C-alpha positions, 0 to 999 in steps of 0.5 A: 103240535109239539113245542119243538115243532112250534119253534121250528115253524118260525124259522121257515121263510114262508112263516116269517114272511107273514110276520109284522115288522122286521124287528118282530121277525128278527126277535121271533127267529132268534128266540125260536132258534135259541129255544130249539137249541136247548132241545136239539142235537146240536151239541156245543151250541148251548145257551151259554155260547156267548159266555163259554169257549171250548177247553184247550190244552193249557187252560186252567182245569179249575175254570172248566164248568162241569154243569155245561159238561154234563149237558153237552159232554164237552169241556167248556171254560168260562171266558173273560169279558175281553174274550167275548166281544167282537166287531161284527160287520154285516154286508147286505147286497141290495142290487137289482138282482136281489129283487127276484123271488118265486117263493114267499120271500125275494132274495132281498127280503130273505137277506134282510131277515137274515141280517136282522136276525144276525144283528139281534143274535150278535147283540145278545152276545154283546158283540158290536154290530155294523151294517153296510148295504151296497149295490155298485156303491155303498148306500148305507153304512152304520159303524159297529157299535154295542151302544144301547139303541144301536140295534133298533137303529140298525133294524130301522135302517134295514127296514128302510132299504130300497133296491138299487141297480147293478152289482160291483163289489170291488168298491164296497169291499175295499171301503169296508176293509179300509175302515176296519180298525181291529180284528173282527168278523165280516158277514156277506149276504149276497146272490154273488152275481158278480165277477167271482174273481173280484169277489174272492179277491176282495174277501181275501183282503179282510183276512189279510187284516185279520178278520174272519169271513163268512159268506151266505150265498142267497139264491132263489130255488128257481135260479138253482133248478131252472124249472121253467118248461115254456118259452119265457121272457127273462128280464135282467133286473139290473139292466132291464135287458130282456131276452126270450128263451126256450127252456128246453134249449138253454136249460143244460147250458144254464144249469152248467153255468150256475153249477160252475159258479157255485162250485167256484165260490165254494172251492176258492173261498174254502181254499182261502179259509173263508166259510161259504154257505149256499142258502136257497130262499126256501132254507130255514134260517136256523141253518144260517144262524148255526153256520154263523155260530160255528164261525164265531166260535173259531174266531174267539 
């Protein structure tokens, strides 16, 4: 197996699920991701992403790093220390619906690993990282910090989280928005099985406060494709309500409803300037990390 293939396998959720602690998972994902970038075609995301930004008209030409240009074929200038740091706030949905999983990871486990990997990556970039875990209320909240030991505390908090009940994002979104003291970035990891109007409205408030927002919409492939072919009993993981359904009868209605929900989030968040990415739990985690880096680059 080639070095690139070995690195990429550790971004596969099926492989990540078999690793040990959450800290090991986060470190393995990020180190494999960064090693892969060195050999990848993703120009503009070199190892120096934490220390450089793209050249803009008006910048002093003497600040261009020609070695980076030789590797990336793009002009980058060295950033000053005050340009390199952000307050990054991770919001993880731990409501009951996140318990569903038909692959190696449930939505909750996938979101946990994604949040841990992002925290690890953000810390490497010298960003301050905070965490909010929520269902209908805020369950755990760690303020953004870059102090030594904070990453470990955040990972321990993530590892100890347990699933809650129903989802109502209004209160958690409002509370975090009110707590923001300076411009930064908010990353929402959720299956978004909530009132889309309330979700979009709540996320727009962060923009009013000057924050950049990225939304990772985590769904199980079964929820997107509805592959069932026999009469099946479906249980609402938040309310425990059960219904018996014949897939052939409800499939077209369900697929239309979930497709409309995804399209609505994509359309309305995009129109608001909020980055949105649909993440089936079978998706390699590198795609989410690349999306985050792209949003962060624009935030600086």
